[in-house]
Each structure stands twice: as C-alpha cells, then as structure tokens.
C-alpha positions in Angstrom: 16.8 2.2 31.9 15.6 -0.6 30.1 16.3 -0.9 26.4 12.6 0.3 25.8 13.1 3.0 27.3 16.2 4.1 26.0 14.4 3.5 22.3 11.6 5.8 23.6 13.6 8.1 25.2 13.7 11.7 23.5 17.1 14.2 22.8 17.1 17.7 21.5 19.0 17.8 18.5 20.4 20.0 15.9 19.8 20.1 11.6 19.5 22.4 9.1 16.5 23.1 7.4 15.7 24.5 4.5 13.9 27.9 5.4 10.5 27.3 2.6 10.2 23.4 3.9 10.2 24.8 7.4 7.8 27.7 7.3 5.6 24.5 5.0 5.6 22.2 8.3 4.9 25.8 10.7 1.8 25.6 8.1 0.9 21.7 8.6 1.5 22.2 12.6 -1.4 24.8 12.4 -3.7 22.8 10.2 -3.6 19.2 11.8 -2.7 20.8 15.4 -0.1 19.3 16.2 3.6 20.7 17.0 6.5 20.7 13.9 9.1 18.4 16.8 5.9 15.6 16.2 5.9 16.0 12.3 9.0 16.2 11.9 9.4 12.7 14.2 6.0 11.4 12.5 8.2 12.2 9.2 11.3 10.5 10.0 9.3 7.1 11.6 7.9 6.8 8.6 11.0 7.2 6.6 12.6 4.3 8.3 9.6 2.2 8.2 9.6 2.4 4.4 13.4 1.4 4.2 12.7 -1.5 6.3 13.9 -0.6 10.1 12.2 -0.7 12.8 11.4 2.0 14.7 9.5 2.3 18.3 6.4 3.3 17.2 6.6 0.1 14.4 7.7 -2.1 17.6 4.5 -1.4 19.4 1.8 -0.3 17.4 1.7 -3.4 14.8 -0.5 -2.7 10.5 -3.2 -3.8 11.6 -3.4 -6.0 8.5 -0.7 -7.8 9.5 -0.1 -11.1 7.9 -1.1 -14.5 9.5 1.8 -17.0 11.0 3.4 -19.6 8.0 1.1 -22.4 10.3 -2.9 -20.7 10.1 -5.1 -21.4 7.7 -5.1 -19.0 4.6 -7.8 -16.8 4.1 -10.0 -16.5 0.8 -8.5 -14.7 -2.0 -10.1 -11.3 -3.8 -8.7 -11.5 -7.0 -7.7 -7.8 -8.3 -10.9 -5.8 -10.1 -9.7 -6.5 -13.3 -10.0 -10.5 -13.3 -13.0 -10.3 -11.5 -14.0 -7.7 -14.8 -12.9 -10.3 -16.8 -14.5 -13.5 -15.5 -17.8 -11.9 -15.4 -17.8 -10.9 -18.4 -17.4 -14.3 -19.7 -19.8 -16.0 -17.7 -22.4 -13.4 -18.9 -21.7 -13.7 -22.5 -21.7 -18.0 -22.1 -24.7 -17.9 -20.4 -26.4 -15.4 -22.8 -25.9 -17.8 -25.9 -25.5 -21.1 -24.5 -29.3 -21.1 -22.9 -31.1 -18.3 -24.0 -34.0 -19.0 -21.7 -34.5 -18.3 -18.1 -33.6 -21.9 -15.9 -32.2 -23.0 -19.5 -29.7 -24.9 -19.3 -29.0 -28.8 -16.8 -27.8 -28.0 -14.0 -27.5 -23.8 -13.0 -29.2 -22.7 -10.1 -30.4 -19.5 -12.0 -30.3 -17.9 -14.8 -28.4 -15.0 -13.5 -25.8 -16.4 -11.1 -23.7 -15.1 -8.9 -23.3 -11.0 -8.2 -19.7 -9.7 -8.8 -17.7 -9.0 -5.9 -17.8 -6.0 -3.9 -15.4 -2.9 -4.8 -14.1 -2.7 -1.5 -12.3 -5.9 -2.7 -9.9 -4.3 -4.3 -7.9 -3.3 -1.5 -8.2 -6.3 0.3 -6.3 -8.3 -2.8 -3.3 -10.5 -2.2 0.1 -10.6 -3.3 1.6 -14.7 -3.5 4.9 -14.6 -3.6 6.1 -18.9 -4.1 9.6 -19.3 -2.3 11.3 -22.8 -2.6 7.7 -24.5 -3.4 5.8 -22.2 -0.8 3.6 -20.1 -1.5 3.7 -17.7 1.1 0.8 -14.8 1.6 1.5 -11.0 0.9 -1.1 -9.1 2.6 0.2 -6.4 5.0 1.9 -2.9 4.0 6.2 -4.2 4.6 6.7 -7.4 3.9 10.9 -8.3 4.7 13.2 -10.8 3.0 16.4 -11.2 4.3 18.9 -13.4 6.5 17.5 -12.5 10.1 15.6 -15.4 11.4 13.5 -12.3 13.7 13.6 -9.6 11.7 12.2 -11.1 8.8 9.2 -12.4 7.2 10.7 -14.7 5.3 14.6 -15.6 6.4 16.8 -16.9 3.8 19.5 -18.8 5.8 22.8 -17.7 3.4 25.9 -15.9 4.9 25.6 -14.0 0.7 21.7 -12.5 1.6 21.9 -9.5 3.7 20.6 -9.3 7.2 17.1 -7.2 5.5 17.8 -7.8 2.2 15.1 -6.7 0.2 11.0 -5.4 1.2 7.9 -6.6 -0.8 6.1 -2.6 0.2 2.3 -2.0 -0.3 1.8 1.5 -1.0 -2.4 2.3 -2.2 -2.9 -1.1 -3.5 0.3 -1.6 -5.4 3.0 -3.5 -4.8 6.8 -2.8 -4.9 9.8 -4.3 -4.1 12.5 -2.5 -2.7 16.5 -3.2 -2.7 16.9 -2.1 1.3 21.1 -1.6 1.1 21.9 -5.0 1.2 25.5 -6.2 -0.5 24.2 -8.4 -3.7 21.5 -6.8 -3.9 18.2 -8.3 -6.5 18.0 -8.7 -10.2 15.1 -8.6 -12.1 15.7 -10.2 -16.4 19.2 -10.2 -15.5 19.8 -6.7 -14.3 20.2 -5.7 -10.7 17.4 -2.9 -9.8 16.8 -0.7 -6.4 12.8 -1.1 -7.0 10.5 -2.4 -8.7 5.9 -2.6 -9.2 5.3 -5.9 -9.0 3.6 -7.3 -12.4 2.0 -10.6 -12.4 4.2 -13.5 -12.9 7.5 -11.1 -12.2 10.1 -13.4 -11.2 13.2 -11.7 -9.0 16.1 -13.3 -7.9 18.7 -12.7 -4.2 21.8 -14.5 -5.0 21.3 -18.2 -6.2 17.1 -17.6 -4.9 14.4 -17.3 -6.8 11.5 -15.1 -5.9 8.2 -15.6 -8.3 5.0 -13.3 -7.4 1.8 -14.0 -8.2 -1.6 -12.8 -7.6 -3.3 -15.8 -8.4 -4.1 -18.2 -5.3 
C-alpha cells in the first residue's frame, strides 16, 4: 500500500463527546445532508490546517488563492479600502481647490479623474512580508514560516527555528500571525505572543530574525 493510500485510509475511532455537541452535529447533519462522520472529519481537517499541519485533503486540494512562486512576476497590488478612500478624497480635494473648472490645470487628461477601484478588491488585498531585504507577497490563507524547506513558504535554515514555527493566517480578509507550538516562539515588542492581528508596519522577531509586515507595495 502506498503512503498516499495510507493517509487516506479511514479507521474506526472511539471518543467521548458531550451530548449537547453530538445533538448539534446531528442537527447539522440533517440540514447539510451529510453524515455526522463526514462533519466531524471536516471539522478535524479544518482545525489541523489552521494549526499548520498538512492533511491528506489539504495536500490534494490546494487553496485557490495560492501564492505564486518566488521567481514569478508580481501581480498588481490592490490597497486596503481605507487607503483607497484616503487617496480618493485627497485627489478630489486637490482638484476642487486647484483649477476650478473643467479641463483646468495643465496636464490633467480630464476633470473627474480615474474612478475608485471596485469594492471587490477589498477581499483581494495583499500583505507583504519583508525578510532579509526581500519582499514576499502573502495572498493565501496560510503562509508557513519555519525551518523545513518543503513544508515552509518561507524557509529559515537555522537550528533554533522549528520545522513549522509560525503561520500567517488570513481569516475573513484579516491577517494574523500565530505560533505553531514552536520551541522559541514569536516576539512582539519584547514580549512572547501566541497570536496577533497583523497591522501596518508590525515587526515580529523569531529568534534573531526580523519579520516586518506592510500592506504597501
């Protein structure tokens, strides 16, 4: 039997479960037309993926928004909604106060300017990681940082770094950094953290390595 077949093999397990939780899963089973067993497997798979572990389902079904290879040409950056709003307001104010009329202001091709980007771009906003003077685009739901060359999106070859040390996780359009049970952890402002939402300009340290995040291209 191949290693792939062994990973996909199902076995009977016996676990204790709260009665109320089981009743909830039975109700979900009826509503979603799935067996309780399928729902439990889905829940276990999702939890394992969020924690940074590979599963058979995860390995066979890659995320649709996977990050490009590091040699690939970068795609255009779509800024967060707040940045677009601020820029649009500033541009409009400058036009109103500077020329006053249609076609005024030497060099502008039109009086109204380019339209704002569509709101659909909010969900596609990109986060960038600056590490070792290189910039990495993060546009996937889970970006692994660790020592493992094959298991990490950003491999750091250092014995003090765990194989899967940390993950940048995108949840509902918001990015977080999470420790994946590493030995030496993640430091933020001199304190060890388990997880944190990533804001513009945040700097984290893994051992002696600096990880800086920005939403600016």
